[in-house]
N, C-alpha and C positions, 0 to 999 in steps of 0.2 A: 369405608368409602366404596360406592358401587360404580362399576364401569360398564358401558354398553357391551353387550356380548360380542359384538363384531371386533372389539379391540383385543388383539392378541396380547399375550404376556410379553412378547418381545417388543411390541409397540409401546406398551406401558413402561417397560424398563427403559426404552430409548428416551421417552419423554422425561422421565425422572432424571436420567443422566444429563440430558441437555440443560435441565433446570439447575443441576448441580455444577455444571461446568462454568456457566456464566449467567448472571442475572442482569448484566448491564454491559453494553458495548459503547466504547468511546471511539468515535470516528475523528481522526486528527488529520487535518488538511492544511499543509503549508502553502501559502499563496504569494505571488508577486505579479501583479497586473494580469490576472486571470479572468477578467470580465467576459471575454469571448467564450469561455468554456465552463465557467464555474456553475452557472445556473443548471446546465444539463447534468453536471456531476452531482450537485446537491439534490436535485430532484430524485435521482436514483437512490441516494443515501436516505432521503426522507421517506421513500417507499419501503425501506427495509422493515421487516417485522421485528418485534421484541422491543425491550426497553433500551433506549440509546440517548446519547448526546452527540452533537456535532460541534466540533471545535475547529474554527478556522484561525490559523496563526499567520498573520500578514507580515511580510517583510518590508513594507514601505510602498505599497501600491499607489500609483498616481491616477488610476482609472476608477471605475465604479465597483471594484472587487468587494470592498468592505460593505457597501450599500447592498449588494446582492446577498452577501452572507447574512446581513441583518434581516433581509426579506424572508429568509428561510428559518429564522429563529435560531441561528447558530450562536454559540458563544464565540465572540470575536476577541482575539488577543493580538497585541502588537509586539514585534520582536525584531532584533537586528536580522538582516537577510542571511540566508543560508539554510538549506533544508534541515541539516542536522540540528542546528541551533533552534530553529522554529519547531521542529517535531519534539525536541526535548522540552521546550516551553509548553507545548500542548499537553504532553504526557504529565508534566508536573501539576497541571491543573485538572487533569482528567479524573473522573469518578468511577470509571468502568473497571470491571474485572478483566475485560479483554480490551486491548488497544488495537485499533485498526488504522494503520497509516496509509493515506491515500493521496495521490497527486490531484491537483485541482483541475486537470484536464482528463481525468480517468473516470469512466462510468461503470458502475457495478452491474452485474446481472441481477435480475429481480430477486432471487432467493439467496443472495450472497450471505446474509447473516445466518441463515440456516446451515449453509455449507460450512461456514467458519466454526459454528458450534459443533457440527458433526465431526469435523477434522480434529478439533481440540478435545473431543471426548477421550481420545487415546492419551493417557498420561505420558507415554513415551514421545509423543509429538510435541516439540518445543515451540514450533512456529510454522507458518505456512504462507503461501501466496497463490495467486491465480495464474492461469496462462494469459496470453496477450492476444488481442485483436486490434485492428486499426480502423479508423474512420476513412480509409482509402482502399479502394478495391484492387490495388496493384497486385500483380501475381507475385512479385518479389516480396512484398509485405505479407502476403498470405503464406508464403514459404517460411518467412521469419516467424510468423505466428505459430506455425507448426513446430518450429525449433524451440519455441518458448515452453513447450510441454516437457522439455528435458530438465530434470531436476538437478541443476548445476549452476554454480555462480556465473558462468559465462553466458547463461541463458535466463538469468533471473535478476530483474532490476526493480527499483522502487516503484516504477509505474505499473507494475503488476499487482500492487497492493501488498502490504505486509501486515499480518495479524499474529498476535501472541498474547499470552497471559500477562497481566500487569506485574505479577511477581517475577516472571522471567525478565521482563524489561528492567525492573529495579535491581535484580540480582546481577545483571550484566552491566549496569551502569549507563544504559542508554546509548545514544549516538555520539560519535566523535564530532567535534566542531570543525569538520573538514569543509573546504569550499565546494567539494562534490565528492562522490564515491563513498559518502557516509553509509549508503544502503549496502554497498558491497562489503565494506569493513564490518558492519554490524552483522550482516548475513554470515560472514565467515566465522564470527564468534558464536553465532547461534548454531551453525552446523557442527562446530566442535563440541557443543554442549548437549546436543540431543538430535532427534530426528526432525528434519525440515521437510514438510509435506507440500507438494505441488498439486493444486486442485485440477480436476479435469475440466472445470468451467473456466471461462475467460472473462476478463474485463475488457472494455474497449477504451482505447486511448487515442489522443490526437497524433496524427502522423506529421505534424508540422516540422519537426526537426529533420526527418527524412526528406520531406518535400523541399526544405530549404537547402540542405547540404548534399542531397543525392542519396538514394537508398543504399547503394552498394558502398559508397564512400563512408556514409555514416556508420553502417554496420561494421565495416572493417576498422574504423576508428574506435568503435566500442570495444572490439576484441583486443586491439593493440593497447589501448589504455588500461584495460583490466589486466592484461598480461604484464604490462610494465609495472602496474601496481603490485601484482603478486610477486614480481621480481625485486621489489623493494623501493621503487621510485615513490617520491613523496607526492601526495595529491596536490599540494600547492604548486609543484613543478609541472604536473600533468594538466592542470586546469587551463593553461594557456593554449593547449591543443584542442580544447573543447569549446563549442559555441556556448553562448551565455544565456540560453533559454533557461527559465525556471521550470 
């Protein structure tokens, strides 16, 4: 096989490695009444390069969430509500070598799929996520966005996107059926099993929870809840302190 002279050996090797790491990406999006945000999120996923499928797992929406998902040609599944339950449902139906779990109000950067494949080239890397930015120009949220670059469970949440190989997901048994904190629990197991990589790129997510509850109050609540969970408190007990946004 002949390659153009301008292609270096390193570039050819990189492309071959990318093909070997993943031939298919499954984007799995749990939803519950996400009509106001889903179209923008799906549009960014639809723009990603490479072979892919988009699986929307709905937990009982009463708005037009399902109709929007069908408009983008998504595989639409129905599940009992709860992100852990919904994401497991999506993973069980997924065909991809890589599973990419994404919230319905989170928008990917243009080249997210290439970034994911590049990160997972390293066999020691078990999973990864992106940094976070918000659709609100608040200085406090910009500061929090900078903190999201820290590769630690206190600064890494499900709205930053979680990607990993399908085999890793199966080996670890997927998400727990928690009312929330399923992302933190699964992330802790991932970090014990291998290297968790934080991308230098950012996804953009809705600031609605911070706008509703107050930026400082919400972030302090996040820290307190995660600390309490790490100390042994049950997610079912902690859920009552957390607002009921999906």
